[in-house]
C-alpha positions as CSV (number, residue, x, y, z in Angstrom):
1,M,-9.3,21.5,35.7
2,S,-12.2,19.1,35.3
3,R,-11.9,15.7,33.8
4,Q,-14.0,16.8,30.9
5,G,-11.2,19.2,30.0
6,L,-8.6,16.4,29.7
7,L,-10.5,14.4,27.2
8,A,-9.8,14.9,23.6
9,S,-11.9,15.8,20.6
10,G,-11.8,14.0,17.3
11,E,-9.9,16.9,15.7
12,R,-7.2,16.7,18.4
13,I,-6.7,13.1,17.8
14,S,-6.5,13.5,14.1
15,I,-4.0,16.2,14.3
16,L,-1.8,14.1,16.6
17,L,-1.9,11.3,14.2
18,G,-1.3,13.6,11.2
19,L,1.8,14.9,13.1
20,A,3.0,11.4,13.6
21,L,2.5,10.6,9.9
22,T,4.2,13.8,8.9
23,M,7.2,13.0,11.1
24,L,7.2,9.5,9.8
25,M,7.5,10.7,6.2
26,A,10.8,12.5,7.2
27,A,12.4,9.2,8.4
28,P,13.4,7.9,5.0
29,G,15.3,11.0,4.2
30,Y,17.2,10.7,7.4
31,Y,17.9,7.0,6.7
32,I,19.2,7.8,3.2
33,V,21.6,10.5,4.3
34,R,22.7,8.4,7.2
35,D,21.6,10.8,10.0
36,N,21.0,8.2,12.7
37,E,20.6,10.6,15.6
38,R,17.7,12.5,13.9
39,L,16.3,9.1,12.7
40,I,16.1,7.9,16.3
41,L,14.5,11.1,17.5
42,V,11.9,11.0,14.8
43,C,11.1,7.4,15.5
44,G,10.8,8.1,19.2
45,G,8.6,11.1,18.6
46,V,6.3,9.1,16.3
47,A,6.0,6.3,18.9
48,A,5.1,8.9,21.6
49,L,2.4,10.5,19.5
50,V,0.9,7.2,18.6
51,V,0.8,6.1,22.2
52,V,-0.9,9.4,23.3
53,S,-3.3,9.1,20.5
54,A,-4.2,5.6,21.5
55,L,-4.7,6.7,25.1
56,L,-7.0,9.5,24.0
57,W,-8.9,7.2,21.7
58,Q,-9.4,4.7,24.6
59,R,-10.8,7.4,26.9
60,A,-13.0,8.9,24.2
61,S,-16.7,8.5,24.1
62,S,-18.4,7.0,21.1
63,S,-19.5,10.4,19.7
64,V,-15.9,11.6,20.0
65,R,-14.6,8.5,18.2
66,K,-17.2,9.1,15.3
67,G,-15.9,12.7,15.1
68,A,-12.3,11.4,15.1
69,L,-13.0,9.0,12.2
70,T,-14.6,11.8,10.2
71,A,-11.6,14.1,11.1
72,L,-9.2,11.4,10.0
73,K,-10.9,11.1,6.6
74,R,-10.7,14.9,6.2
75,L,-7.0,14.7,7.3
76,L,-6.3,12.2,4.5
77,L,-7.9,14.5,2.0
78,W,-5.8,17.5,3.2
79,L,-2.6,15.4,3.1
80,V,-3.4,14.4,-0.5
81,A,-4.1,18.1,-1.3
82,G,-0.7,19.1,0.2
83,V,1.1,16.4,-1.7
84,A,-0.6,17.5,-5.0
85,A,0.0,21.1,-4.4
86,T,3.7,20.5,-3.7
87,A,4.1,18.2,-6.7
88,I,2.5,20.9,-9.0
89,W,4.8,23.5,-7.5
90,Q,7.8,21.2,-8.1
91,L,6.7,20.7,-11.8
92,A,5.8,24.4,-12.3
93,T,9.2,25.8,-10.9
94,G,11.3,23.1,-12.5
95,Q,13.1,22.3,-9.2
96,S,14.7,19.0,-9.1
97,Q,14.4,17.4,-5.6
98,D,14.3,13.7,-4.6
99,W,10.9,12.5,-3.1
100,Y,12.3,12.2,0.4
101,Q,13.2,16.0,0.3
102,W,9.8,17.3,-0.7
103,L,7.4,14.7,0.7
104,P,7.8,15.7,4.4
105,R,7.2,19.4,3.3
106,A,4.1,18.4,1.4
107,M,2.7,16.5,4.3
108,T,3.4,19.5,6.6
109,I,1.4,21.7,4.3
110,G,-1.5,19.3,4.3
111,L,-1.5,19.0,8.1
112,L,-1.4,22.7,8.5
113,L,-4.4,23.0,6.1
114,H,-6.2,20.4,8.1
115,A,-5.5,22.2,11.4
116,L,-6.6,25.6,10.0
117,Y,-9.7,24.1,8.5
118,G,-10.6,22.6,11.9
119,W,-9.9,26.0,13.5
120,W,-12.0,28.1,11.2
121,R,-14.8,25.5,10.7
122,P,-17.9,26.4,12.7
123,A,-18.3,24.4,15.9
124,E,-20.9,21.5,15.7
125,Q,-23.7,22.0,18.0
């Protein structure tokens, strides 16, 4: 495997950071229900994802960094869309859940939409 294959694209960096953010949104729920073991695992996973993302960012070229910034903006839009869709679903179905129960699900939906969009989007030449 060549060194070029080990370098990350902007999409990969944004998905890693999106996964870290999604996992971080689950942490308050574990804190509230006093599930310390899962809270520690989530925090460790978030720390590992942030470190890997930082290393990939450091190794990336300037064009990949520009692509990563664009992908991060797109990620934020998809996360907002996931939260909005989940909030509308909560209101439409009349389900009563606390914010710490549905927020991680909403962020997961947004992250999945971002990853699928990046997968189906035509490659930039």
